[in-house]
Residue frames relative to the residue before (quaternion, step in Angstrom):
aa qw qx qy qz dx dy dz
M 1.0000 0.0000 0.0000 0.0000 0.00 0.00 0.00
V 0.2952 -0.7396 0.5810 0.1682 3.52 -1.25 0.56
I 0.1654 -0.7794 0.6022 0.0496 3.54 -0.82 1.10
K 0.2249 -0.7446 0.6097 0.1527 3.57 -1.02 0.79
K 0.0348 0.8010 -0.5925 0.0781 3.55 -0.83 1.03
E 0.2660 -0.7700 0.5588 0.1552 3.59 -0.72 1.03
V 0.0435 -0.7825 0.6211 -0.0059 3.55 -0.97 0.94
M 0.4233 -0.6744 0.5356 0.2813 3.56 -1.32 0.11
I 0.2665 -0.7169 0.6182 0.1811 3.57 -0.89 0.94
T 0.2970 -0.8341 0.4342 0.1659 3.54 0.08 1.32
P 0.6337 0.5266 -0.3784 0.4218 3.70 0.87 -0.63
F 0.7484 0.3594 -0.1981 0.5210 3.58 1.12 -0.67
Q 0.2944 -0.7730 0.4977 0.2611 3.58 1.32 -0.30
L 0.4987 0.6223 -0.4313 0.4219 3.52 0.91 1.07
P 0.4046 -0.6782 0.5452 0.2813 3.59 -1.02 0.75
R 0.0211 -0.8006 0.5988 -0.0064 3.56 -1.12 0.63
M 0.3897 -0.7266 0.5217 0.2191 3.56 -1.03 0.82
L 0.2116 -0.7326 0.6346 0.1255 3.52 -1.10 0.86
H 0.1701 -0.7321 0.6507 0.1083 3.55 -1.18 0.71
I 0.0354 -0.8526 0.5187 -0.0534 3.56 -0.09 1.35
Y 0.1926 -0.7736 0.5966 0.0923 3.55 -0.71 1.12
L 0.1162 -0.7617 0.6353 0.0514 3.54 -0.93 1.02
P 0.5426 -0.6729 0.3891 0.3186 3.60 -0.80 0.98
K 0.6291 -0.4962 0.4423 0.4029 3.49 -1.30 0.41
H 0.8186 0.1791 -0.1810 0.5148 3.59 -0.96 0.92
Y 0.2961 0.7778 -0.5126 0.2110 3.63 1.20 0.30
E 0.6776 0.5376 -0.3062 0.3975 3.56 0.80 -1.03
E 0.7896 0.3389 -0.1731 0.4813 3.58 0.90 -0.87
S 0.5705 0.6615 -0.3731 0.3127 3.59 1.19 -0.35
G 0.2576 -0.7722 0.5380 0.2189 3.58 0.88 -0.90
E 0.5144 0.6588 -0.4099 0.3652 3.61 1.27 -0.04
R 0.3601 -0.6644 0.5974 0.2682 3.49 -1.41 0.20
Y 0.2135 -0.8237 0.5229 0.0497 3.57 -0.99 0.88
P 0.5163 -0.5822 0.5148 0.3598 3.57 -1.22 0.45
V 0.2661 -0.7683 0.5674 0.1302 3.56 -1.23 0.50
M 0.1076 -0.7585 0.6387 0.0713 3.53 -1.10 0.81
Y 0.2140 -0.7586 0.6065 0.1048 3.56 -0.73 1.12
M 0.0266 -0.8280 0.5589 -0.0357 3.58 -0.82 1.00
Y 0.4391 -0.6797 0.5311 0.2512 3.53 -1.13 0.77
D 0.8074 0.2273 -0.1974 0.5074 3.58 -1.28 0.44
G 0.0354 0.8717 -0.4868 0.0448 3.55 0.92 0.97
H 0.5964 0.5869 -0.3574 0.4149 3.59 1.15 -0.55
N 0.6791 0.4922 -0.2886 0.4618 3.61 1.21 -0.44
L 0.5712 0.6747 -0.3519 0.3077 3.59 1.20 -0.29
F 0.8481 0.2988 -0.0868 0.4289 3.58 0.74 -1.02
H 0.8428 0.1021 0.0081 0.5283 3.59 0.68 -1.09
D 0.5400 -0.6508 0.4347 0.3095 3.57 -0.91 0.96
E 0.6610 0.5373 -0.3220 0.4132 3.59 0.95 -0.81
D 0.6791 0.4603 -0.2917 0.4918 3.62 1.22 -0.36
A 0.5879 0.6396 -0.3529 0.3473 3.58 1.18 -0.60
T 0.6320 -0.5752 0.3772 0.3571 3.55 -1.10 0.76
Y 0.8078 0.2156 -0.0934 0.5406 3.58 0.86 -0.95
G 0.6333 -0.5855 0.3242 0.3886 3.57 1.19 0.55
K 0.6991 0.3833 -0.2599 0.5447 3.58 1.28 0.26
S 0.1400 -0.8084 0.5700 0.0449 3.57 -0.64 1.17
W 0.6056 -0.5432 0.4355 0.3853 3.55 -1.36 -0.02
K 0.2968 -0.7909 0.4811 0.2343 3.59 1.31 -0.21
M 0.1619 0.8310 -0.5146 0.1361 3.55 1.01 0.83
E 0.5985 0.5652 -0.3790 0.4228 3.59 1.03 -0.67
E 0.6536 0.5159 -0.3204 0.4517 3.59 0.89 -0.90
Y 0.6867 0.4845 -0.2939 0.4552 3.58 0.87 -0.93
L 0.6925 0.4838 -0.2893 0.4502 3.59 0.80 -1.00
D 0.6338 0.5125 -0.3283 0.4774 3.59 1.06 -0.71
Y 0.6597 0.5233 -0.3074 0.4432 3.58 0.89 -0.97
M 0.7325 0.3986 -0.2212 0.5056 3.57 0.98 -0.88
E 0.3004 -0.7662 0.4984 0.2727 3.58 1.33 -0.24
T 0.1503 0.8204 -0.5273 0.1623 3.52 0.99 0.99
K 0.3251 -0.7507 0.5480 0.1748 3.55 -0.83 1.02
L 0.4211 0.6797 -0.4622 0.3834 3.53 0.28 1.36
I 0.2390 -0.7141 0.6392 0.1562 3.54 -1.10 0.82
V 0.1114 -0.7801 0.6129 0.0580 3.59 -0.94 0.90
V 0.1283 -0.7761 0.6157 0.0467 3.56 -0.81 1.06
G 0.0932 -0.8098 0.5792 0.0087 3.55 -0.29 1.30
I 0.1993 -0.7884 0.5761 0.0821 3.56 -0.72 1.12
E 0.3763 -0.7368 0.5122 0.2305 3.57 -0.54 1.13
C 0.4530 -0.6872 0.4937 0.2808 3.57 -1.06 0.70
N 0.5378 -0.5507 0.5084 0.3861 3.54 -1.36 0.05
H 0.2583 -0.8179 0.5015 0.1132 3.59 -0.53 1.19
E 0.5425 0.6519 -0.3901 0.3585 3.61 1.26 -0.10
G 0.8585 -0.0972 0.0490 0.5012 3.56 -0.70 1.09
N 0.7720 -0.2848 0.2552 0.5078 3.56 -0.80 -1.08
E 0.3444 0.7854 -0.4724 0.2032 3.60 1.23 0.22
R 0.5642 0.5673 -0.4044 0.4431 3.62 1.10 -0.48
L 0.6566 0.5023 -0.3103 0.4693 3.58 0.93 -0.86
N 0.6541 0.5157 -0.3183 0.4526 3.59 0.94 -0.84
E 0.7184 0.4526 -0.2603 0.4596 3.58 0.82 -0.98
F 0.7505 0.3702 -0.2043 0.5079 3.57 1.07 -0.70
C 0.6213 0.4675 -0.3822 0.4994 3.58 1.06 0.70
P 0.3674 -0.7622 0.4891 0.2117 3.62 -0.76 0.97
F 0.7735 0.3315 -0.1439 0.5207 3.59 1.21 -0.44
D 0.5000 -0.5877 0.5269 0.3564 3.55 -1.30 0.35
V 0.0007 0.8161 -0.5735 0.0715 3.56 -0.77 1.07
D 0.2175 -0.7105 0.6482 0.1665 3.55 -1.16 0.70
H 0.0892 -0.8340 0.5445 0.0039 3.56 -0.24 1.30
H 0.5501 -0.6588 0.4068 0.3128 3.57 -0.94 0.90
H 0.7480 0.3681 -0.2112 0.5103 3.60 1.12 -0.59
F 0.7807 0.3592 -0.1781 0.4794 3.60 0.82 -1.00
G 0.4917 -0.6655 0.4358 0.3542 3.59 1.23 -0.19
K 0.7737 -0.3307 0.2468 0.4808 3.57 -1.16 -0.58
I 0.1450 -0.7643 0.6262 0.0520 3.53 -0.85 1.10
I 0.2161 -0.7686 0.5928 0.1055 3.56 -0.75 1.08
G 0.3166 -0.8109 0.4642 0.1632 3.56 -0.18 1.30
K 0.0231 -0.8054 0.5914 -0.0330 3.56 -0.55 1.23
G 0.3337 0.8005 -0.4543 0.2036 3.57 1.31 0.16
E 0.6385 0.5284 -0.3385 0.4456 3.59 1.00 -0.76
G 0.6676 0.4907 -0.3042 0.4700 3.59 0.89 -0.89
F 0.6264 0.5390 -0.3269 0.4585 3.55 1.06 -0.81
M 0.7191 0.4430 -0.2622 0.4669 3.60 0.84 -0.96
D 0.5652 0.5584 -0.3937 0.4622 3.60 1.12 -0.49
W 0.6419 0.5104 -0.3156 0.4774 3.57 1.03 -0.79
V 0.6315 0.5459 -0.3371 0.4354 3.60 0.94 -0.85
V 0.7723 0.3775 -0.2141 0.4638 3.60 0.71 -1.02
E 0.7243 0.4478 -0.2545 0.4585 3.60 1.06 -0.67
E 0.8026 0.2508 -0.1235 0.5270 3.61 1.08 -0.62
L 0.7170 0.4548 -0.2783 0.4490 3.58 0.72 -1.03
K 0.6860 0.4898 -0.3059 0.4427 3.59 0.73 -0.98
P 0.6561 0.4833 -0.3399 0.4695 3.68 0.82 -0.76
M 0.6310 0.5272 -0.3395 0.4567 3.61 1.03 -0.72
I 0.6633 0.4944 -0.3049 0.4717 3.61 0.90 -0.92
D 0.6641 0.5068 -0.3054 0.4571 3.59 0.95 -0.84
T 0.6534 0.4947 -0.3081 0.4831 3.58 1.19 -0.50
L 0.7265 0.4639 -0.2461 0.4432 3.58 0.90 -0.94
Y 0.8070 0.2294 -0.0828 0.5378 3.59 1.04 -0.78
R 0.5454 -0.6140 0.4615 0.3355 3.55 -1.25 0.46
T 0.0776 0.8251 -0.5467 0.1197 3.54 0.14 1.32
Q 0.3354 -0.6161 0.6411 0.3113 3.48 -1.45 0.04
P 0.2034 -0.8789 0.4197 0.0998 3.57 0.13 1.30
D 0.5249 0.6666 -0.4108 0.3336 3.59 1.21 -0.26
R 0.7071 -0.4795 0.3299 0.4017 3.55 -1.29 0.41
E 0.6306 0.5749 -0.3363 0.3984 3.59 0.90 -0.89
H 0.7803 0.3275 -0.1522 0.5106 3.57 1.07 -0.75
T 0.6140 0.5303 -0.3509 0.4676 3.59 1.20 0.48
A 0.0514 -0.8142 0.5769 -0.0408 3.56 -0.78 1.13
I 0.2098 -0.7429 0.6235 0.1237 3.53 -1.37 0.34
G 0.1019 0.8263 -0.5488 0.0746 3.61 -1.01 0.65
G 0.1819 0.7800 -0.5894 0.1057 3.52 -1.28 0.41
S 0.3693 -0.7152 0.5512 0.2199 3.54 -1.34 0.11
S 0.8185 0.1908 -0.1772 0.5120 3.55 -1.23 0.61
M 0.8072 -0.0123 0.0263 0.5896 3.66 -0.49 -1.06
G 0.6122 0.5335 -0.3382 0.4756 3.58 1.15 -0.61
G 0.6202 0.5306 -0.3334 0.4719 3.57 1.14 -0.62
L 0.6109 0.5295 -0.3285 0.4883 3.55 1.11 -0.75
M 0.6798 0.4907 -0.2870 0.4633 3.58 0.92 -0.92
A 0.5995 0.5520 -0.3628 0.4520 3.60 1.11 -0.62
L 0.6472 0.5006 -0.3164 0.4801 3.60 0.99 -0.81
Y 0.6380 0.5292 -0.3118 0.4645 3.57 0.98 -0.91
S 0.6892 0.4843 -0.2810 0.4599 3.57 0.88 -0.97
A 0.6419 0.5357 -0.3247 0.4422 3.58 1.01 -0.80
A 0.6965 0.4394 -0.2685 0.4997 3.58 1.16 -0.55
K 0.7717 0.3759 -0.2186 0.4641 3.59 0.47 -1.16
Y 0.7737 0.2822 -0.1508 0.5468 3.59 1.02 -0.77
N 0.1665 0.8472 -0.4869 0.1324 3.54 1.16 0.74
H 0.6245 0.5384 -0.3472 0.4466 3.59 1.13 -0.47
Y 0.6687 0.4393 -0.3051 0.5165 3.61 1.30 -0.04
F 0.8017 0.2546 -0.0930 0.5327 3.59 0.98 -0.88
S 0.1873 -0.7896 0.5766 0.0953 3.57 -0.79 1.04
K 0.7673 0.2657 -0.1373 0.5672 3.59 1.26 -0.26
A 0.0040 0.7946 -0.6067 0.0201 3.55 -1.12 0.74
A 0.1430 -0.7491 0.6411 0.0856 3.54 -1.12 0.81
S 0.0240 -0.8072 0.5878 -0.0483 3.55 -0.54 1.23
L 0.0529 -0.8219 0.5668 -0.0221 3.56 -0.19 1.32
S 0.8455 -0.0895 0.0147 0.5262 3.56 -0.77 1.09
P 0.0584 0.8489 -0.5244 0.0304 3.61 0.83 0.91
A 0.4220 -0.7157 0.5073 0.2286 3.55 -1.01 0.87
V 0.0817 0.8457 -0.5220 0.0754 3.57 0.80 1.03
S 0.5484 0.6212 -0.4080 0.3833 3.61 1.15 -0.39
F 0.5408 0.6233 -0.3977 0.4009 3.60 1.20 -0.44
C 0.8093 -0.0243 0.1009 0.5781 3.56 0.95 -0.92
Y 0.0041 0.8626 -0.5051 0.0271 3.56 0.83 1.05
K 0.6820 0.4878 -0.2980 0.4563 3.59 0.80 -0.98
Q 0.6725 0.4920 -0.3053 0.4609 3.59 0.88 -0.93
T 0.6396 0.5330 -0.3271 0.4470 3.59 1.01 -0.79
K 0.6508 0.5084 -0.3144 0.4681 3.58 0.94 -0.85
E 0.6679 0.4972 -0.3018 0.4643 3.58 0.90 -0.91
M 0.6444 0.5333 -0.3190 0.4456 3.56 1.02 -0.84
I 0.6657 0.4996 -0.3135 0.4572 3.61 0.86 -0.92
S 0.6681 0.5046 -0.2963 0.4596 3.58 1.00 -0.83
Q 0.6235 0.5917 -0.3240 0.3952 3.56 1.18 -0.60
Y 0.7662 0.3699 -0.1828 0.4927 3.57 1.04 -0.78
Q 0.4692 -0.6567 0.5150 0.2887 3.53 -1.19 0.66
I 0.2090 -0.7904 0.5699 0.0831 3.56 -0.75 1.11
D 0.4210 -0.6878 0.5323 0.2575 3.57 -0.81 1.01
P 0.5079 -0.6607 0.4518 0.3185 3.63 -0.85 0.88
K 0.6598 0.4594 -0.3121 0.5062 3.59 1.16 -0.45
T 0.4212 0.6506 -0.4921 0.3965 3.53 0.76 1.20
Y 0.1305 -0.7904 0.5972 0.0408 3.56 -0.97 0.92
V 0.0352 -0.8095 0.5850 -0.0363 3.56 -0.69 1.13
Y 0.1323 -0.7509 0.6447 0.0544 3.54 -0.86 1.09
I 0.0686 0.7936 -0.6009 0.0656 3.60 -0.83 0.97
D 0.0366 0.8115 -0.5818 0.0418 3.59 -0.81 0.95
W 0.0465 -0.7624 0.6433 0.0529 3.54 -1.38 0.20
G 0.4221 -0.7331 0.4870 0.2174 3.55 -1.07 0.79
S 0.5316 -0.6460 0.4429 0.3225 3.57 -1.00 0.78
D 0.7228 0.4353 -0.2498 0.4750 3.60 1.10 -0.63
E 0.4397 0.6695 -0.4765 0.3625 3.59 1.22 0.28
S 0.6945 0.4446 -0.2555 0.5047 3.56 1.18 -0.60
R 0.5208 -0.6749 0.4375 0.2861 3.55 -1.09 0.73
N 0.8040 0.0263 0.0075 0.5940 3.56 1.14 -0.55
K 0.7252 -0.4498 0.2986 0.4274 3.56 -1.32 0.16
Q 0.6282 0.5421 -0.3465 0.4376 3.57 1.02 -0.71
Q 0.6658 0.4873 -0.3021 0.4774 3.59 0.93 -0.87
L 0.6297 0.5242 -0.3339 0.4661 3.58 1.04 -0.75
T 0.6266 0.5316 -0.3331 0.4624 3.58 1.03 -0.75
Y 0.6475 0.5083 -0.3131 0.4737 3.57 0.98 -0.86
A 0.6659 0.5065 -0.3051 0.4549 3.60 0.87 -0.95
T 0.6576 0.5073 -0.3076 0.4643 3.57 0.94 -0.89
S 0.6493 0.5225 -0.3111 0.4568 3.57 0.94 -0.88
R 0.6644 0.5077 -0.3059 0.4553 3.59 0.90 -0.92
N 0.7032 0.4708 -0.2813 0.4524 3.57 0.80 -1.00
L 0.6472 0.5046 -0.3228 0.4716 3.59 1.02 -0.71
E 0.6262 0.5219 -0.3395 0.4693 3.58 1.07 -0.66
I 0.6238 0.5161 -0.3316 0.4843 3.58 1.03 -0.77
A 0.6481 0.5145 -0.3118 0.4669 3.58 0.92 -0.90
H 0.6451 0.5344 -0.3161 0.4454 3.58 0.99 -0.86
L 0.6385 0.5379 -0.3360 0.4360 3.60 0.98 -0.78
F 0.6464 0.4746 -0.3177 0.5059 3.60 1.06 -0.69
D 0.6517 0.5313 -0.3095 0.4441 3.57 0.93 -0.94
K 0.6351 0.5609 -0.3267 0.4187 3.58 1.00 -0.85
Q 0.7037 0.4269 -0.2566 0.5067 3.57 1.18 -0.56
G 0.6571 -0.5608 0.2953 0.4080 3.58 1.25 0.26
A 0.4698 0.6642 -0.4578 0.3586 3.60 1.24 0.03
S 0.4241 -0.6493 0.5593 0.2929 3.55 -1.28 0.42
V 0.0444 -0.8217 0.5669 -0.0381 3.58 -0.70 1.11
Y 0.1289 -0.7716 0.6207 0.0529 3.54 -1.06 0.89
P 0.0114 0.7977 -0.6023 0.0286 3.63 -0.08 1.22
R 0.0971 0.8075 -0.5773 0.0729 3.57 -0.94 0.81
I 0.2979 -0.7230 0.5970 0.1792 3.52 -1.12 0.78
I 0.2952 -0.7613 0.5575 0.1496 3.56 -0.88 1.00
I 0.3467 -0.7467 0.5317 0.1990 3.56 -0.48 1.20
N 0.8312 0.0743 -0.1400 0.5329 3.56 -0.79 1.15
G 0.4107 0.7224 -0.4643 0.3065 3.58 1.23 0.29
K 0.2142 -0.7817 0.5787 0.0904 3.56 -1.03 0.87
H 0.5455 -0.6031 0.4699 0.3433 3.53 -1.32 0.22
N 0.5426 0.6112 -0.4049 0.4099 3.58 0.51 1.17
E 0.7111 -0.4844 0.3196 0.3968 3.53 -1.34 0.32
E 0.6044 0.5734 -0.3650 0.4156 3.58 1.03 -0.70
T 0.6737 0.4647 -0.2920 0.4949 3.58 0.94 -0.85
W 0.6771 0.5010 -0.3085 0.4420 3.59 0.87 -0.89
E 0.5796 0.5694 -0.3737 0.4475 3.59 1.09 -0.62
Q 0.6728 0.5194 -0.2975 0.4347 3.58 0.94 -0.87
Q 0.6738 0.4979 -0.2972 0.4580 3.60 1.21 -0.42
V 0.4293 0.7312 -0.4496 0.2808 3.59 1.25 -0.25
P 0.6879 0.4675 -0.3207 0.4531 3.67 0.72 -0.88
I 0.6562 0.5371 -0.3169 0.4248 3.58 1.05 -0.74
F 0.7431 0.3896 -0.2614 0.4772 3.60 0.74 -0.93
I 0.5918 0.5476 -0.3767 0.4560 3.61 1.10 -0.52
D 0.6649 0.4920 -0.3033 0.4731 3.57 0.93 -0.85
Y 0.6581 0.5144 -0.3192 0.4477 3.59 0.93 -0.84
L 0.7489 0.4209 -0.2246 0.4600 3.58 0.85 -0.95
F 0.8272 0.2276 -0.0791 0.5077 3.58 0.97 -0.83
G 0.5693 0.6446 -0.3709 0.3506 3.59 1.21 -0.10
K 0.5037 0.6673 -0.4298 0.3410 3.60 1.24 -0.09
């Protein structure tokens, strides 16, 4: 089942909706579960909540597989460019979106200092690093990579779908190299072949994502980079990857 719960992001003084998936049989099991925190939580479970009317249908998949996992989806800020600001760790001057004021650090400080303790108190979680994951797509995918590096002592697993590393490729590489990555870290990263307009752009995207994967690998992390043939930058493609990254991160 999916529970909606409104919370306050105290650094920004803004209310925000959580979309929390509890595993099948949660109420009667008495078990404790690993937790995956995910960006753009409104797009994860139900079409009627999704920005473009198409969700990842994660509830259906997790219920069908009886996956023992709690998913905490954090809805984005829908006002203007605030999603870009909150889901970017760096200040960026973008050729299309203009100036992005990176609020990602403040957002993630709130996640680990306030949200995670609240979830661990309200629900039967396995709160240790080994059983805590982070994930998202596009700007959320960028934030998953950022969180897996800077907040590595909280998250041992990350799913980065179609990460928007082109926004701040140099800063992202420098950031990953700056932090010590625990070898017991698992990073899934993918990108679709049809996200790029031509072969040259696809070559650039592939090179960037493989370089990011290499930086994690160089520190001993386990990394699963993959290109999705005919994959697009949309919920339909990302829905199809749910079984793959869930199995990679939690199927061991």
